[in-house]
C-alpha positions in Angstrom: 99.2 130.7 102.0 99.0 127.7 100.2 101.5 125.5 101.9 99.5 126.7 105.1 96.3 125.5 103.9 97.5 121.9 102.6 99.2 121.7 105.9 95.9 122.3 107.9 94.0 119.7 105.3 96.9 117.2 106.2 96.2 117.2 109.7 92.5 117.5 109.4 92.6 114.1 107.5 95.1 112.6 109.9 92.7 113.6 112.6 89.4 112.3 111.5 91.3 109.3 109.6 90.2 110.1 106.0 91.6 108.0 103.4 95.0 108.8 101.5 92.8 109.4 98.4 90.6 111.6 99.8 93.2 114.0 101.2 95.3 113.9 97.2 91.8 115.0 95.7 90.7 117.6 97.9 94.7 119.0 97.4 93.7 118.6 93.5 90.0 120.1 94.2 92.1 123.2 95.8 94.6 123.7 93.1 92.2 123.4 90.1 89.5 126.0 92.1 92.7 128.6 92.7 93.3 128.0 88.9 89.8 128.8 87.6 88.9 131.2 90.1 90.1 134.7 91.1 92.2 135.3 94.4 91.5 139.1 95.8 94.1 140.9 97.6 93.4 142.4 100.7 90.6 145.2 100.9 90.0 144.6 97.0 86.2 143.6 96.1 84.8 141.5 93.6 80.8 140.7 92.9 80.5 136.9 93.4 79.0 135.2 90.8 77.6 131.6 90.5 80.0 130.3 88.0 83.3 131.1 89.6 85.2 130.7 92.9 86.1 133.8 94.4 88.6 134.0 97.4 90.6 136.4 99.5 92.9 135.6 102.5 90.3 135.3 104.9 88.1 132.8 102.6 91.3 130.5 101.5 90.5 128.3 104.7 86.7 128.4 103.6 87.8 126.6 100.3 89.6 124.2 102.0 86.7 123.0 104.1 84.4 123.1 100.6 87.2 121.3 98.8 87.6 118.5 101.2 83.9 118.1 102.1 83.6 117.4 98.3 86.2 115.3 98.5 84.6 112.9 101.3 81.3 112.8 99.2 83.2 111.6 96.6 85.9 109.1 98.2 84.6 108.2 101.8 81.3 107.4 101.3 80.1 109.4 103.8 80.7 113.0 104.0 81.8 115.2 107.2 79.1 117.7 107.6 79.0 121.7 107.3 78.6 121.5 111.1 82.0 119.9 111.3 83.8 122.1 109.3 82.3 125.3 111.0 83.3 123.4 114.5 86.9 122.5 113.2 87.6 126.3 111.5 87.0 127.8 115.0 83.7 129.2 114.2 85.5 131.2 111.6 82.9 130.2 108.9 79.1 129.6 109.1 77.7 126.1 107.9 76.0 128.5 105.4 79.0 129.7 103.9 80.8 126.4 103.8 78.0 125.2 101.4 77.7 128.3 99.6 81.5 127.8 98.6 81.0 124.0 98.0 78.6 124.9 95.0 81.0 127.8 93.8 83.6 125.1 93.4 81.3 122.6 91.6 80.0 125.6 89.6 83.9 126.6 88.5 85.0 123.3 87.9 81.8 122.3 86.2 81.2 119.3 88.0 84.7 117.5 86.7 85.3 116.8 90.2 87.3 113.5 89.1 90.6 114.0 89.0 94.2 112.3 88.3 96.5 112.4 91.4 99.8 111.3 92.3 98.3 109.0 95.0 96.5 107.2 91.9 99.6 105.7 90.5 101.1 104.6 93.9 99.6 101.1 93.9 100.9 100.1 90.5 104.2 101.6 90.8 104.4 99.4 94.4 103.8 96.4 92.5 106.4 97.3 89.7 108.6 97.8 92.7 108.3 94.5 94.3 108.5 92.8 90.9 112.2 94.6 90.2 113.5 94.5 93.5 116.1 92.6 94.7 114.2 91.4 97.8 112.7 87.6 98.1 109.5 87.0 98.1 108.8 86.7 102.0 111.1 90.0 102.5 107.8 91.4 101.8 105.8 89.3 103.6 102.7 87.0 102.5 99.9 88.9 104.5 98.8 91.6 102.8 98.8 95.4 103.3 97.5 94.8 106.4 100.2 93.0 107.5 97.8 90.5 109.7 99.7 86.8 109.6 96.4 85.1 110.4 97.7 83.4 113.3 96.4 84.8 116.3 95.9 88.2 114.6 100.1 89.2 115.0 100.8 91.9 113.2 103.7 91.9 110.5 105.8 94.9 109.5 107.7 94.4 106.5 110.3 96.3 104.2 106.9 96.9 101.6 104.8 98.2 104.3 107.8 101.0 105.6 108.1 101.3 101.4 104.6 102.2 100.9 104.6 104.5 104.0 107.8 106.2 102.9 106.0 106.9 99.3 103.0 108.7 100.9 105.1 110.5 103.0 107.1 112.0 100.6 104.3 112.9 98.2 102.6 114.6 101.0 105.5 116.8 101.1 105.5 117.3 97.5 101.9 118.5 98.3 103.0 121.4 100.3 105.7 122.6 97.2 103.3 124.5 94.6 105.9 123.8 91.9 104.9 120.1 91.8 101.1 121.2 90.8 102.1 121.4 87.2 103.7 118.6 86.7 102.4 114.9 85.6 100.8 113.4 88.4 102.6 110.0 87.4 105.9 112.0 87.5 105.7 113.2 91.0 104.7 109.4 91.9 107.8 108.0 90.3 110.1 110.5 92.1 109.0 109.5 95.2 109.4 105.8 94.8 112.8 106.2 93.7 113.4 108.6 96.3 112.0 105.5 98.7 113.9 103.3 97.1 117.0 105.0 97.9 116.4 105.4 101.3 115.8 102.0 102.2 118.6 100.6 99.8 115.9 98.8 98.0 118.4 97.8 94.5 117.3 96.9 91.1 117.2 93.0 90.2 116.6 93.3 86.6 120.0 91.2 86.0 120.0 88.2 87.5 123.0 86.7 88.9 124.4 84.1 86.8 125.0 80.1 88.8 127.9 78.8 89.0 127.6 76.1 86.2 127.4 79.6 83.9 130.3 81.2 85.4 132.5 78.4 84.4 130.9 77.9 80.9 131.1 82.1 80.3 133.9 82.4 82.3 132.7 85.2 84.3 134.4 86.2 87.7 132.8 86.6 90.8 133.3 90.2 90.6 132.0 90.7 87.3 128.8 89.4 88.7 128.8 91.9 91.8 128.8 94.6 89.3 126.3 93.0 86.4 123.6 92.6 90.0 124.4 96.3 90.8 121.8 98.0 89.1 120.9 101.0 91.0 117.2 101.8 92.2 115.7 102.2 88.7 115.8 99.3 86.3 114.0 98.3 83.1 111.0 96.9 85.0 110.7 100.7 86.4 110.9 102.7 83.1 108.7 100.3 81.3 105.9 100.7 83.7 106.3 104.4 84.5 107.5 105.4 81.2 110.6 107.4 82.8 114.2 106.7 83.0 116.7 108.0 85.7 117.3 110.9 83.7 113.7 112.1 83.9 113.6 111.9 87.5 116.6 113.4 88.7 116.2 116.8 89.1 112.9 116.2 90.8 114.2 113.9 93.2 117.0 116.3 94.1 114.2 118.8 95.4 112.3 116.4 96.9 115.0 114.6 98.6 116.3 118.4 99.8 112.3 118.9 100.6 112.7 115.4 102.9 115.6 116.7 104.4 113.9 120.3 105.8 110.9 118.8 106.7 111.8 118.6 110.4 112.3 122.2 110.7 109.5 123.1 108.3 107.2 125.5 109.2 104.3 123.0 108.2 104.8 119.8 110.6 101.5 118.1 110.0 103.3 115.7 107.7 106.3 115.1 109.7 104.3 114.4 112.9 101.9 112.2 111.1 104.6 109.9 109.9 106.5 110.2 112.9 104.0 107.7 114.8 104.1 103.6 114.5 101.1 103.6 112.9 103.2 104.9 110.0 106.2 102.7 110.9 107.8 105.8 111.9 109.6 106.9 108.7 109.5 110.4 109.0 112.6 109.5 111.1 114.7 107.4 108.6 117.8 108.8 108.0 117.9 110.9 104.9 120.4 110.1 102.7 123.4 112.1 100.9 123.2 113.2 97.8 126.1 111.3 96.7 124.0 108.1 97.8 120.9 109.0 95.7 122.4 106.5 92.8 122.7 109.1 90.0 125.5 108.6 87.6 128.3 111.4 87.5 
C-alpha cells in the first residue's frame, strides 16, 4: 500500500512539475507520520486526537495529499491548494478533510517538518564524483546544470546530466521500497551514485597515470599503468566525502540494482515512465548491468 501511495505522489509531482526536493520531502513526511501515527485495520475505529495522525486504507491517500501540500509550502514557495488535491484525488476527499489531515500531520510531528532526505546529498556527491572521475573536464560541459551553451541557446547534454538524472531515477525507485526508510539518507544516496557511475562506466581516477619519463625512471611497464589506473567505480575521494567504502555499499547496491532491473515490469510504473522521457535523458532505458559488471571484488 505504501508503494502505491509513493508511486502516486511521484506521478503528481511529475504532472505538476514540482521540484525534486519537494517530492522527497513529502515522502519523508509520509513515512514519519506513519511511524508516529496509528494505522487502523479495515472496520476498526479509533477516536481521532488532535495530536496524532490516524489513517486507514481509505485515508492513506489523504495523508499523501496533506504531506505533499506541506512540502509544497516549504519548498515551492507557492503551495498547491486543498481544492487541487480534492480534484486530483478524484473527489474522494473534501477540501476540509485535506486541511484537517494537514493539521494532524503537523501536530503529530510537532511541527518538526525539516528533514534530511537522500536528495539533500545528491549535489555534494555529484561534485565529489566529478573530481574523482576519469572524465576530462569538457566531457562534463561548461554550461551549468541546464546544459545551455550560451551561443544561440543550443542545449548540450553531457554525461554529467545523464549521471544526475540516473542518480535521481535510482533514488525514486528506492523510495518505493520500505526497507530503505530506516537507512541513513547519505548511505542510500551513495549507493545510487555508485550504481549510476557503474551503469555509465565512469571509473575512478584517484591514481594518475605515470608520464613516459616516470616510466623510464621507475621501470614501470604500460601494463602496470593500466592496472594502476583501473580503480573501479569508487575511489578514495568518494570514500572521503561520503564516509562509505565499497564494502559498506555492496549489499545496498545489489538490492538497488535488482530493483532497477525490475522497474520496467513493476506494478508501480510512474518512475520508469517519468525517466524514460527525453527531458530526463531517457535514463530508464539505459541497459541494466550484469551483477558481474558492478565492479565488486570477488
